[in-house]
C-alpha positions as CSV (number, residue, x, y, z in Angstrom):
1,M,27.1,152.7,80.1
2,I,30.6,153.3,80.7
3,Q,31.0,154.5,84.4
4,R,34.7,154.0,85.2
5,L,38.0,153.2,82.8
6,S,40.9,151.9,83.6
7,V,44.3,151.1,82.0
8,L,46.0,147.9,81.2
9,D,49.6,148.6,80.3
10,M,52.4,146.2,79.0
11,A,55.4,149.3,79.0
12,P,55.4,148.5,75.5
13,I,58.8,149.4,73.7
14,D,59.2,151.6,70.4
15,Y,61.6,151.2,67.7
16,G,65.0,153.1,68.9
17,T,63.6,153.1,72.6
18,T,65.2,151.2,75.4
19,G,63.5,148.8,78.4
20,K,64.3,151.3,80.4
21,E,62.5,154.4,79.2
22,A,59.8,151.8,78.4
23,L,58.7,151.3,82.4
24,L,59.5,155.3,82.7
25,N,56.8,155.5,80.1
26,T,54.4,153.5,82.4
27,L,55.1,155.1,85.3
28,E,54.2,158.6,83.5
29,L,51.5,157.4,81.9
30,A,50.0,156.4,85.5
31,R,50.5,159.5,87.0
32,T,48.3,161.0,84.7
33,A,45.8,157.9,84.7
34,D,45.7,159.4,88.5
35,K,44.8,163.0,87.6
36,I,42.6,162.3,85.2
37,G,40.4,159.6,86.6
38,Y,40.7,156.5,86.1
39,E,39.8,154.1,87.8
40,R,42.9,151.5,88.1
41,F,45.8,150.7,86.1
42,W,47.4,147.1,86.0
43,V,50.2,145.9,84.3
44,T,51.1,142.8,83.0
45,E,54.1,140.1,82.8
46,H,55.4,138.7,79.5
47,H,58.5,137.5,79.1
48,N,61.2,137.2,76.5
49,L,59.6,139.7,74.4
50,P,62.2,142.5,73.1
51,V,59.1,144.5,72.2
52,V,57.6,144.4,76.0
53,A,59.5,145.4,78.9
54,G,56.6,144.5,81.5
55,A,58.3,141.1,83.1
56,S,57.4,142.0,86.7
57,P,54.3,143.2,87.2
58,E,54.8,143.3,91.1
59,M,57.5,145.1,91.0
60,L,56.5,147.7,88.9
61,M,53.1,147.9,90.5
62,G,55.5,149.6,93.7
63,Q,57.1,152.0,91.7
64,I,53.7,153.0,90.0
65,A,51.8,153.3,94.0
66,A,54.5,154.9,95.1
67,V,54.1,158.1,92.1
68,T,50.9,158.1,92.2
69,N,47.8,158.8,94.9
70,R,44.0,157.4,94.5
71,I,44.2,154.8,91.0
72,R,44.2,151.3,91.6
73,V,46.9,149.5,90.6
74,G,47.3,145.7,89.6
75,S,48.7,143.0,88.0
76,G,46.6,142.2,84.7
77,G,48.0,139.6,85.5
78,V,50.2,137.8,87.7
79,M,50.4,134.4,85.8
80,L,50.1,132.1,88.5
81,P,51.1,128.7,87.4
82,N,54.4,130.1,86.2
83,H,55.0,130.9,89.9
84,S,54.3,129.9,93.9
85,P,51.4,130.8,95.0
86,L,53.2,131.7,98.5
87,K,55.3,134.1,97.0
88,V,52.4,135.8,95.1
89,A,50.8,136.1,98.3
90,E,53.7,137.5,100.0
91,N,54.6,140.2,97.6
92,F,50.8,141.3,97.0
93,K,50.0,141.4,101.3
94,L,53.7,143.1,101.0
95,L,51.9,145.8,98.3
96,E,49.0,145.7,100.6
97,A,50.2,146.5,103.4
98,F,52.4,149.8,102.3
99,Y,49.2,150.8,100.1
100,P,45.9,149.3,101.7
101,G,42.9,149.3,99.8
102,R,44.8,150.4,96.5
103,I,45.9,146.4,95.3
104,D,44.2,144.3,92.8
105,L,45.7,140.9,92.6
106,G,44.8,139.7,89.3
107,I,45.6,136.0,88.1
108,G,45.9,134.4,84.8
109,R,47.1,130.8,83.6
110,A,48.4,131.3,80.3
111,S,52.6,131.5,80.2
112,G,53.5,134.9,79.4
113,S,55.8,133.7,76.7
114,D,57.6,130.3,75.2
115,G,57.4,127.1,76.0
116,L,61.6,127.5,76.5
117,T,60.9,130.8,78.6
118,S,58.4,128.5,80.7
119,L,60.7,126.1,81.5
120,A,63.3,128.5,82.5
121,L,60.8,130.3,84.5
122,R,59.0,127.5,86.3
123,R,61.8,124.9,86.0
124,S,59.3,122.3,85.9
125,Q,59.1,119.7,82.9
126,Q,55.1,119.7,82.9
127,P,53.5,121.0,80.1
128,Y,53.2,124.8,80.3
129,S,49.1,124.2,79.5
130,A,48.9,122.0,82.6
131,D,45.0,122.4,83.9
132,D,46.2,122.8,87.9
133,L,45.1,126.5,87.7
134,Q,42.1,126.1,90.8
135,A,44.3,123.9,93.2
136,L,46.9,126.5,92.7
137,L,44.3,129.6,93.1
138,H,43.1,126.9,96.2
139,E,46.3,127.1,97.4
140,L,47.1,130.7,97.0
141,I,43.7,132.1,99.0
142,G,44.3,129.0,101.8
143,Y,47.7,132.1,102.8
144,D,44.8,134.9,103.2
145,A,44.6,134.5,106.9
146,N,41.1,136.0,107.0
147,Q,39.8,133.3,104.5
148,Q,38.1,130.2,105.6
149,A,39.5,128.0,102.7
150,R,43.0,128.5,104.8
151,G,42.3,124.7,106.6
152,E,42.1,123.2,103.2
153,N,45.5,124.6,102.1
154,P,47.9,121.5,102.2
155,F,50.6,124.1,103.4
156,S,48.4,126.1,105.9
157,H,51.0,125.4,108.4
158,I,52.8,127.8,106.8
159,I,52.2,132.1,107.2
160,A,52.6,134.6,104.6
161,M,53.9,137.5,105.9
162,P,52.7,140.0,107.0
163,E,50.3,137.7,109.1
164,E,47.8,140.2,109.5
165,V,47.2,141.9,106.5
166,S,44.7,140.0,104.0
167,L,45.1,139.5,100.3
168,P,44.0,142.6,97.8
169,P,40.5,141.6,96.2
170,I,41.6,138.9,93.4
171,S,40.2,138.8,89.9
172,L,40.3,136.4,87.1
173,L,41.6,137.3,84.1
174,G,40.4,135.2,81.1
175,S,38.6,134.6,77.5
176,S,37.1,131.8,77.6
177,Q,33.6,130.6,79.6
178,Y,36.2,128.1,81.0
179,S,37.7,131.2,83.0
180,A,34.0,132.2,83.4
181,K,32.5,129.1,85.4
182,L,36.2,129.2,87.7
183,A,35.5,133.0,88.6
184,A,32.1,132.3,89.6
185,T,32.9,129.0,91.5
186,E,35.5,130.6,93.3
187,A,33.6,133.6,93.7
188,L,36.2,136.3,92.1
189,N,35.8,138.7,90.2
190,Y,35.9,138.7,86.7
191,S,38.0,140.5,83.9
192,F,37.0,139.8,80.1
193,A,39.8,140.0,77.3
194,Y,37.4,141.0,74.7
195,H,40.8,141.8,72.6
196,F,41.3,138.1,72.7
197,N,37.8,136.7,72.0
198,P,35.7,139.3,70.5
199,T,32.9,136.3,70.0
200,G,32.6,134.6,72.8
201,A,32.4,137.9,75.0
202,K,28.9,137.5,75.7
203,E,28.3,134.1,76.2
204,A,31.4,133.5,78.8
205,I,29.6,137.3,80.7
206,T,26.6,135.6,80.9
207,L,28.1,132.3,81.7
208,Y,30.2,134.0,84.4
209,R,26.4,135.8,86.2
210,N,24.2,133.0,85.8
211,L,26.7,131.0,87.7
212,Y,28.0,133.1,90.1
213,R,24.3,133.7,90.9
214,K,23.6,130.0,91.0
215,Y,26.4,129.0,93.6
216,H,26.1,131.9,95.7
217,G,22.6,133.3,96.1
218,K,23.6,136.8,95.1
219,E,25.0,139.2,92.4
220,A,28.1,138.8,90.4
221,P,30.4,141.9,90.9
222,P,30.7,144.2,87.7
223,V,32.9,142.2,85.0
224,I,35.4,144.6,83.7
225,L,36.1,144.2,80.0
226,G,39.4,144.2,78.3
227,L,39.5,146.6,75.1
228,S,43.0,146.8,73.0
229,L,42.6,150.1,70.7
230,I,44.5,152.3,67.8
231,G,43.4,156.2,67.8
232,G,44.2,158.9,66.4
233,E,42.6,162.1,65.3
234,T,42.6,161.9,61.7
235,D,42.0,158.6,59.8
236,E,45.3,159.5,58.3
237,E,46.6,158.8,61.3
238,V,44.8,155.7,62.0
239,A,45.7,154.3,59.4
240,V,49.2,154.7,59.9
241,Q,49.0,153.0,63.1
242,K,47.1,149.9,61.3
243,K,49.7,149.5,59.2
244,I,52.5,149.6,61.8
245,M,50.4,148.1,64.4
246,S,49.8,144.9,61.5
247,V,53.9,144.7,60.4
248,K,54.8,144.6,64.1
249,Y,52.1,141.7,64.5
250,L,52.9,139.6,61.6
251,Q,56.9,139.7,62.4
252,S,56.0,138.9,66.6
253,I,54.4,135.0,65.0
254,G,57.5,134.6,62.5
255,A,55.3,135.9,59.1
256,L,57.7,139.2,58.3
257,K,61.0,138.7,58.9
258,N,64.7,140.8,58.2
259,V,62.2,144.0,58.6
260,D,63.4,147.5,58.9
261,L,61.2,149.0,61.6
262,S,62.9,152.3,61.3
263,N,60.7,152.5,57.6
264,I,57.8,150.3,58.7
265,E,55.0,153.0,56.9
266,N,56.6,151.6,54.0
267,I,56.7,148.0,53.8
268,T,54.6,146.1,51.5
269,I,52.6,143.6,53.6
270,P,52.3,140.7,51.0
271,S,49.8,139.3,49.4
272,Q,49.3,135.8,51.2
273,L,49.6,137.8,55.0
274,Q,46.9,140.1,54.3
275,S,44.0,138.1,55.8
276,T,46.3,137.2,58.8
277,A,46.7,141.1,59.6
278,T,43.3,141.7,59.2
279,S,42.4,139.2,61.7
280,Y,44.0,140.8,63.6
281,L,43.1,144.1,63.2
282,S,39.5,142.7,64.1
283,T,40.0,142.3,67.4
284,L,41.2,145.6,67.8
285,I,38.5,148.9,68.4
286,I,40.1,150.9,65.7
287,G,39.0,154.7,64.8
288,T,39.5,158.2,65.2
289,W,38.6,159.8,68.8
290,S,34.6,160.0,68.3
291,E,34.9,156.8,66.6
292,L,36.4,155.0,69.1
293,K,33.6,156.5,71.8
294,K,30.8,155.1,69.8
295,Q,32.3,152.2,69.2
296,L,33.0,152.1,73.2
297,D,29.6,152.9,74.3
298,T,27.7,149.9,72.0
299,L,30.3,147.4,73.4
300,S,29.5,148.3,77.0
301,N,26.0,148.3,76.3
302,E,25.3,145.1,74.4
303,L,27.6,143.7,77.1
304,N,26.0,145.1,80.1
305,V,29.6,146.5,81.5
306,Q,30.2,149.5,83.5
307,E,33.9,149.4,83.2
308,L,36.4,149.4,80.4
309,I,40.5,148.5,81.1
310,I,41.9,149.9,77.7
311,S,45.2,149.2,76.1
312,T,47.1,150.3,73.4
313,T,50.6,149.4,72.4
314,Q,50.4,151.6,69.1
315,R,53.4,153.3,67.8
316,G,54.5,156.3,69.8
317,F,54.7,157.3,73.8
318,E,52.6,160.4,72.8
319,T,49.8,158.9,71.1
320,R,49.3,156.5,73.3
321,L,49.0,159.5,76.2
322,K,46.5,161.0,73.8
323,L,44.6,158.7,73.3
324,Y,43.4,158.0,77.3
325,K,43.6,161.4,77.9
326,K,40.8,161.6,74.9
327,L,38.9,159.0,76.4
328,A,39.0,160.9,79.8
329,E,38.0,164.0,78.0
330,F,35.0,162.2,76.3
331,Y,33.9,160.2,79.5
332,K,34.4,163.3,82.4
333,F,35.6,161.2,85.1
334,N,36.3,163.0,88.1
335,K,37.9,161.6,91.3
336,T,40.5,164.3,92.5
């Protein structure tokens, strides 16, 4: 049964708008989510993507926390291999100092970008897929003065300021058994990205719960299920958004070029790309408002998860805002 809804926002840039407008839309969405009962509001880290303005989650989080009152604000997530764990610790301890009890530190291991951009971020020739996330996590946790792991940190003489402030709760974001196992091993919260791997959700979530119980002798924290949605009032509205999202996806992977996005509804997707578009859409939850609720309830029951974190990049800020408002109406969470 769904008990909590949350927002995952990428600050999407609609055709004909600017990155600044997208960031201001994110603030407006956060204010609305805060008022209508959403549990948390997380923002993503992406780089060198012209359709996404969210490149610096910790900076955006400070702005969001400043214009909201109750909602938890977090990263969904900070791509830890891109950054110095010390700097991540300092950023999030600072946020926790200003907004105690309202900050979440979501961690991922993807690059959030292409290989060249990863090199520009990391200044390292090490492959951006290098599997050093566990070591980076140990270093990050070691900067928390209240953690016993501090003594295992090779940089343990370094103080992440402000010294007396603890790191906020850490969640590991993933879509595989690797992330499930690591989250359980390190006793972290876990958020599974269903939109990246729908068929692997049940196995990964079950593995996380079983290993957590085995390693720590208690039940795992509640899993957060990440979903990407397309919604609308009518079947016709939904069909238009599906078309738009398909074209945008095909363009993003280089399969469609020289596309006039101002006339996107009239673009014909070549037959040889139809299966690619269909495969992409199969990872999303799609439907009219009532159809969405049925699908969300079914997934919640099948996977035994009580919190969903919802993202949508469908065209038009007003359509995205309406989607979140409709979901809040269905579940009637009141936390004001």
